[in-house]
Backbone bond lengths (Angstrom), bond angles and torsions (degrees), N, CA, C in turn:
res aa  C-N    CA-C-N  psi(-1)  N-CA   C-N-CA  omega(-1)  CA-C   N-CA-C  phi
1 M - - - 1.448 - - 1.529 107.74 -
2 A 1.324 115.55 143.17 1.464 121.58 -177.97 1.525 110.65 -85.18
3 T 1.309 114.70 155.86 1.461 121.63 174.31 1.519 107.83 -109.77
4 V 1.335 115.59 135.62 1.457 121.46 -179.70 1.520 108.01 -127.35
5 N 1.316 116.82 136.47 1.456 121.16 178.09 1.525 109.51 -116.96
6 F 1.329 115.62 130.28 1.457 122.06 177.98 1.517 108.79 -131.22
7 S 1.306 115.32 148.14 1.454 120.68 172.19 1.527 107.46 -98.63
8 V 1.329 115.97 130.92 1.461 121.14 178.85 1.519 108.05 -131.88
9 P 1.323 116.63 155.65 1.459 119.10 177.11 1.537 110.19 -59.07
10 E 1.298 116.01 145.74 1.464 121.06 -177.10 1.528 112.10 -58.87
11 D 1.332 117.83 -38.01 1.463 119.34 -179.85 1.527 112.10 -66.29
12 V 1.328 117.20 -33.55 1.463 121.02 177.44 1.520 109.48 -68.24
13 K 1.322 116.12 -44.15 1.465 120.82 178.56 1.529 110.57 -60.53
14 A 1.322 117.18 -45.08 1.463 120.88 -178.47 1.528 110.60 -64.84
15 A 1.333 117.31 -42.94 1.461 120.68 179.54 1.526 110.89 -65.43
16 F 1.323 116.58 -40.88 1.467 121.07 178.41 1.525 110.18 -62.40
17 N 1.316 116.42 -49.10 1.466 120.70 -179.65 1.528 111.47 -61.86
18 A 1.308 117.57 -39.39 1.466 120.44 179.78 1.526 110.85 -69.54
19 T 1.323 116.33 -41.32 1.458 120.74 -177.32 1.530 111.86 -69.34
20 F 1.312 116.53 -37.93 1.458 121.12 -174.97 1.528 112.03 -113.42
21 S 1.319 117.57 34.24 1.467 122.00 -175.17 1.522 113.27 -60.02
22 D 1.323 117.59 -30.32 1.458 120.40 -176.32 1.529 113.34 -103.44
23 R 1.328 117.19 16.18 1.471 120.64 -177.74 1.513 111.53 -125.00
24 N 1.322 115.53 164.56 1.460 122.86 178.31 1.529 108.16 -74.31
25 K 1.315 115.79 104.10 1.472 120.64 -174.99 1.523 112.30 -65.45
26 S 1.318 117.78 -34.23 1.470 120.11 178.16 1.520 110.82 -63.55
27 A 1.328 117.06 -40.69 1.465 120.65 178.71 1.527 110.41 -66.12
28 I 1.315 116.93 -38.98 1.469 120.83 179.32 1.525 110.15 -64.68
29 I 1.325 116.52 -46.10 1.470 120.49 178.57 1.520 110.38 -61.20
30 A 1.327 117.88 -42.74 1.464 121.08 179.49 1.529 110.40 -61.12
31 E 1.331 117.21 -43.30 1.457 120.57 179.18 1.533 111.31 -65.38
32 L 1.321 117.03 -41.49 1.467 120.23 177.13 1.528 111.03 -62.62
33 M 1.311 116.99 -37.92 1.468 120.23 178.24 1.526 110.32 -66.80
34 R 1.351 117.16 -41.95 1.468 120.03 176.97 1.524 110.48 -59.44
35 E 1.327 116.41 -45.77 1.463 120.53 179.52 1.522 111.64 -61.68
36 A 1.325 116.99 -40.13 1.465 120.54 179.30 1.520 110.87 -65.18
37 V 1.337 117.27 -40.58 1.462 121.39 178.16 1.527 110.00 -63.98
38 E 1.337 116.74 -46.80 1.464 120.32 179.36 1.521 111.51 -61.19
39 R 1.329 117.05 -42.19 1.468 121.43 179.36 1.527 110.26 -62.65
40 A 1.331 117.23 -43.84 1.468 120.91 179.73 1.523 110.80 -65.58
41 Q 1.333 116.99 -38.48 1.465 119.80 179.06 1.527 111.16 -67.88
42 R 1.343 117.31 -41.10 1.471 120.02 176.64 1.523 110.54 -61.97
43 K 1.321 115.90 -41.63 1.472 120.17 179.75 1.522 110.47 -62.70
44 Q 1.329 116.81 -42.31 1.463 120.86 179.41 1.528 110.34 -64.44
45 R 1.336 117.28 -43.66 1.470 120.28 178.53 1.520 110.45 -62.85
46 S 1.310 117.04 -38.55 1.460 121.15 178.31 1.523 110.99 -63.23
47 H 1.332 116.07 -45.99 1.471 119.95 178.38 1.528 110.70 -61.00
48 E 1.334 116.51 -41.07 1.467 120.11 179.93 1.525 110.86 -66.30
49 A 1.330 117.21 -39.62 1.463 120.55 179.10 1.525 110.63 -64.71
50 I 1.321 116.36 -43.49 1.466 120.49 178.80 1.521 110.51 -62.69
51 A 1.324 116.46 -43.77 1.467 119.87 178.87 1.523 110.82 -61.75
52 S 1.327 116.61 -39.27 1.462 120.72 179.06 1.524 110.89 -65.34
53 I 1.317 116.54 -43.91 1.468 120.86 178.84 1.523 110.48 -62.13
54 L 1.321 116.44 -45.28 1.469 119.95 -179.89 1.525 111.18 -64.54
55 E 1.325 117.53 -36.22 1.460 120.90 178.89 1.532 110.15 -67.03
56 R 1.339 116.62 -43.70 1.461 119.99 177.93 1.525 110.85 -64.99
57 H 1.318 116.16 -34.86 1.470 120.80 179.96 1.533 111.03 -61.85
58 K 1.323 116.32 -34.14 1.469 120.03 179.35 1.525 111.45 -60.75
59 N 1.329 116.50 -32.78 1.460 121.61 -175.57 1.521 113.13 -99.60
60 A 1.319 117.15 2.62 1.456 120.15 -179.17 1.523 109.51 -72.77
61 P 1.322 115.55 143.32 1.474 117.63 179.01 1.529 110.44 -68.29
62 A 1.298 115.49 139.92 1.466 120.64 178.82 1.517 108.88 -83.90
63 I 1.328 115.69 139.51 1.461 119.79 175.45 1.525 108.20 -128.39
64 T 1.302 114.83 157.04 1.462 119.82 -179.99 1.529 109.16 -81.67
65 D 1.323 115.92 166.43 1.464 120.75 176.04 1.528 110.28 -59.93
66 D 1.323 116.71 -39.41 1.460 120.25 179.75 1.528 111.09 -63.98
67 Q 1.317 117.12 -41.70 1.466 120.59 177.86 1.536 110.34 -64.31
68 F 1.313 116.50 -39.98 1.458 120.76 179.24 1.524 110.50 -63.48
69 R 1.328 116.76 -47.05 1.475 121.23 179.33 1.527 110.70 -60.74
70 A 1.311 116.32 -42.79 1.473 120.37 -179.65 1.527 110.54 -63.24
71 A 1.314 117.24 -42.99 1.458 121.16 179.05 1.528 110.29 -64.07
72 R 1.294 116.61 -39.84 1.472 121.26 179.34 1.525 109.56 -64.53
73 E 1.311 116.55 -44.05 1.464 120.20 -179.91 1.530 111.20 -64.68
74 E 1.338 117.10 -39.98 1.461 121.06 179.09 1.527 112.11 -61.96
75 G 1.317 116.33 -31.91 1.455 120.93 -178.36 1.501 115.46 -81.18
76 R 1.322 116.92 -8.82 1.470 120.62 -179.97 1.519 109.68 -84.80
77 P 1.352 116.07 145.68 1.482 119.30 179.14 1.508 112.79 -73.25
């Protein structure tokens, strides 16, 4: 297992130690790091999906309001 050293504000360290005094702090930090990585990866995938949608939108054929209404009506039962 790797060792990682970070500097954190003293108040954050004190609050963390007080909150998790009876737990394995290394395991908690590892889980928080996993969650942060997953959150960043989801955010990146979201940004990529949005960029892809916007890029496809640029090349989408334009239709008039009348064409849109007609298509909507055709699709209704």
